[in-house]
N, C-alpha and C positions, 0 to 999 in steps of 0.2 A: 622428420616431424618431431617435436617436442612432445613430452607427455601431457603438456597443458594444451598443445594445438590438436593432440589426438582426442583428448576428452571434449574440446569444443566442437570437434567434427561429430562425435558421437555424443548427441545430447542426452541419451539415456542416463538414468540413474546409475551408478556404479556400485556393485557388490563385490567385496574382498572374502574369498574364503581361504581360510587357513587350516590345513589338515594333514597330518603326515601320511594318511592313507589315501591312495590314489582312487578308489572306489568311490568314497564318499565326496571327494573333489570333482570327479568327473560327473557323477550323479547330479550334484548341484549346477554345475556348469550347463548340463544338458537341460535340467528343469528351468533355469532362469535365463537363458541366453537368449530367448526370443524377446523379452522385455527389459532386460538389463545388460549393462556391460560388466561382465564376470572376470575377475581376476583371481588366480590362483596362487598359493604358496603352499610349500611342503614343511614349512617350519616357521616358527615365529618370527626369527631375525628377518628372513626375507620378506614376511608378511609387513613388518614394521617399514621396510624401505618402501614397499609397494604403498603402504598408508602415506607415506611422506610425498611420494611422487605422483599419487592420482587423487587423495582426498576422497575416499569412497563415501557412500551414503549409509551403507550398512557392513558391517562385518560377521560373518559366520565363522565361529572359531572352535576347535574341538577342544575339549579340557586335557585329556590325556595324550600327550605327546612327548617323545623323547627329548632331551635338552631342557630349552625352556617351555613349560607346560602352559596351558591356556590361561590359567590363573594369573601365572606371571606377565603372560603378554596381556591380559586385560589391565592389569597394573600399569604398565608401559603405556598402552592405548590412552588411558585415562590421564596421564601425565601431558600427553600430547594434544588431545582432544576430548573434552568434557562432553560435547554435543552429540558425539556419534554414537548412533544405535550398535549394540554388539550382542548378538544371539549365540549363546554358549550351547555346544553340543557335546553329548557323551554317551558312550555305549554302556555307562554303568549307571544304574538306577539309585544313585547314593544321594541321600538327602544332605550330608555333609558337604559334598561338592557343589550342591545347588546353592545351599545356604552361603558358603564361602564366594561363589560367583555373585549372587546378589549383593553381599556385603561390599564387594569392590565395583557395584554400579553395573553389573551386567543388565542388558535390557530385557532380555528374555532367557529362556533355558529350555531346550528341547532334547529329548533322548533320541540316539540311534537304535533302529532304523527309523528315520523320521517319516511322516506323512507328508505327501507330497502336497496336498491340497493346503493343509495346515502351514507348511513351509511357506508357500506362496502368498498366503493370507498374511503371516507373521513378516515376511520381507517387505510386502507392500505398506503395511501399517508402520513399521520400523523407519522405511524410507521418508515416509511422509512426517514422522516425528522429527526424524532427523533435520529435513529441510526446514521444518518449521521452526525448530530451537535455532538454527543458524541465521534464518531471516529475523527472528525476533531479537537476538543478540545483536545482529548488525543494526537494527533500528535503535536499540538502545545505545549503542556506540554513537550512531549519528545524533541520537538526543543529546548525548554529553556534549557533543562537539558543537551543537546548536546552541546549547546553553553557553558554552564558553564564548561564542561568537557574539551572543546576546549582551553579556556581561562586558565585554571588550567595548561594544558600542555605547553601553551607557556611559562609559568613562570619557567618550569624545564631547569636547566642548561645543562642537555644532550641533550637537542633538538637540541642545537648549535653544539656539539660535533658529532651528528649523520649527519650532512651535508645532502648529497645526498638523505639519507633515509627520511629526513624531506621534502624535494621537492617532493619525489614520493608520500608521504602520502598526501600532500596538493593536487598533481594533481588528485588522486583518489578519495579523499574527494568531490573534485570540481564536478567529473564526477556523484558521487551518488546525490549531492544536487541539481545538474541540473534535475535530474529526479522528485524531490519534487517541483521545481519549474516550471517544464513543466506541470505536471499533475496539479499543482494547478491552474494554467491558465485555462487548459481544465475543470477542475471542476467549477471554477467560471462561465464560459460560460453556462456549463450544468445547473447548478442551477438557473441561470438567465432564461434559457429557461423552466426549469421546473415551474417556478412560473409565467411564462406569459401562458404557456400551461394549467396547471393543468390537466392534461389529466392521464389516467391509464397506458400510454405507459412505456415500460421498461426504466429506467434511466441509463445512463452510469456513474452518479456521484459516487455509490458504487465502480465502478471498478476504478476509478480515485483515490479515497481514498484508494483503497487496493494497488495500484501502490504507492503511497506515503508512506503507511504502510511498504512495502516492501523496499524501498529506504532508509527510516528513519533506518529500522533494519540494513540494509547494513553499513549505516554510523556508527551506534553504534558498528557494530562488527569490522568495521576496527579502530574504537578507541580501542577496546578493544585488536586488535591485535597489535595495535601501543604500549600500555602500557605493553603488554607482551614484546615486544621489549626493551622497557625502561628497564624493569626488567630482561631483558635477560632470558626470560622463552622460551622454545621451541615451533615449532609449534604444533597448536591443529588439529591433523588428526582425521578424522572421515570417516565413510563409507556412502556413498550416491550413488544412481544410476544415470548413467551419462545422459541419454537421459532426464530425468526429470529436472535433473540439467540445462542442456542448455536451455530446453524450459522455465524455471522460468528466467533465465537471459535475453532471448529473450523478454519476457512479459514486463520486467522493462524497456527496451530500446524502446519500441513499441511508445509511445508518441513522442519520439525525432525523430523516422522516419516518424511517420504521419506529423509532424511538418514540414519536408521536403519534403512533398507531394511524397514521395516513398515508396516503397513496400518492405516487408521482408517476406522471406519465410524459413520454416523449415523442414528439412527431416531427419528422424532416420533411420538408416540401420543396422539391426540386432536386436536380441533380447536383451533388457536392461539389462546391468551388473553394478556391483559395483565397485566403484572407491575409493582407501584410499588417502585421502590427506586433504589439508586445504582447506576447501571449500569458505572461506573469499578471499584467495589468488587467488584461481582459478577463481573466480568471477571477481577479479580484471583484469584479463588476458583477459576473454571474452569481458567484458564490454569496456576495451581499444581497441579490435579488432572491435567491432560493432561502437563505437564512431569514429574511424578512417575512418572505411567504410562510414559511414554519412558524413564525412568532405568532402571526396574525390568523392560524387555522383554528376552527372550533375543536371543543374536546373531542368530538366524535365525527366521523364521516369527512375527515380533512381531506380536501384535495389540492394538488399542484400539478399543474399541465405547462410544460415547457416545449416551445415550438421554435425551430429555426427554418427559416424560409428564405430560399433564394430568388432575389426579383433581378430586374434587368441590369441595374448598376450598383445595386447594394445587396446588403443582407440584413434580414430582421430577425431578431431573437426577442421573444416574448415570454414573460413568466406570469401565469394567472393563477389565482387561487379563490377559494370559496369562502375567504375568512371574514373578518370583523369589517374590513373595509377602512376608508379614510373619510372623514367629514368634509363637507363643501368648505368649511372654513379654513380646514388644515392643508386640504389638496394644494394650494399655491404655495406651502412652505416645506414640502417634503425634502426638497432638493436644498435646503439651507443647511449650513453646517450647524451641528450642535442642537437641531430640533429633533426631539424625539418623544413619543407619547410612554415610553418605556424606561424612564430614568430611574424608577424605584427598582426596576428589574435589571438593572446594569446596562442599559441602553445608552451609546454614546452620542448618537444622532449624527454619525459621518458616513454611514454605509451608503446611502443614496447621493450624499454630495461627492463621495468618492467615486461613485458609478459614473455620474454626471460630468465630473471634471476627466475621467479616463474616455470618455465617449467622445468629449469635445477634442481632446488631444489626438484622437484618432479620425477627426474630421467627420465625426458622427453626432448623434443625438440620443437623448433620452426622454421618454414621454411616459405618463400615467393616466389610466382610467381607473376610477374607483368611486365607491358608493357606499355609506354605511350598510353593514349587515348584508352586504352583496358582493364582497370580494374586490379583488384590485388586479390590474394588469400591466406589469411595466414592460415597456418595448424600448428595446437597445437597437438602433439602426446605424451601420456602419457600410462606407463605401467598398466594393469589391475591389481585390487587387488587380493592378494591370497586368497585361501580359508580359512575361519576363522578357528583357531586351537587351540584358547584359549590364544595365545601369540600375543602380539601386535607389528606387523610390522610396518615398513615405507616404504612409496612410494619412 
């Protein structure tokens, strides 16, 4: 089994201990072994080899060691991994060594003999920080790649020929990128609070990063869908469970709902069943419905209720709100392209048109019930997937 396979088999965070003294190494291994995969090295050179082979989440390293000392080891680690948390240990209460360690970007500094409770707290905190930094930088890299792909698409002559489809794509990509922007703001506030608190309380930062990751994946999926359209490839139909799918879509939009000081609830009726369809396109539908509901909500006590219901031969997904509603005059026009009452606020009038078009392409329907000052209810109805027979059907 390779080192990568070993780490995959043991999903616990990895702690690398570098100390020339057996006693502290074994103390740390025993203290942390129940919650972490602990690797030990008796000198910096061997520690750097383990660092390369195992990509640890935290390094605990002694400062005073023969040969390469901890400060020199810290310099080498920072050349290889700027995101990795490094806790420096010393048996000497020397201000100078502490300052030098901080200058070379040590994450923490603890004296020997260390307090077991404080060490556990420090390791737990710095594992989370390392993982947050790595996930954040991964998302930034994906964002750069996404931007490059968008710029490449802009250069294609067919974009101009596709006309309305281009506008639809921009509309939905903007919705997905809004999740990234919103969760980034929440993440920044959460990290600032974590730095001030430095407590063991559970952090929301990881959840916000997960939201960013899902939104970025959605952006990339939409680009893939768009490139299939340019190449005139067919829809990518897959099987997925409807209740779970709706729940994922709701969680992706929850930061936007929270920013509106509103509440969003979810209800699933009936045992979950599979749907056959293009998951990316159906995500576009549900995202547009929730975004429209957010825009319609009152300034206070706004409520959105999403329900997925399993019927005999179909599934029904509804999004209801207690917002401003739609006038009787405008109700017949809501699925018309470019019709919007939010033009001055940046509305493009394509969300509901897209939703209806995607529903029809899946053999389904879109409908609406609404009245002024009483809210709206949009309903997406889709046929259930037939039992798997070995042939690939189409919804």
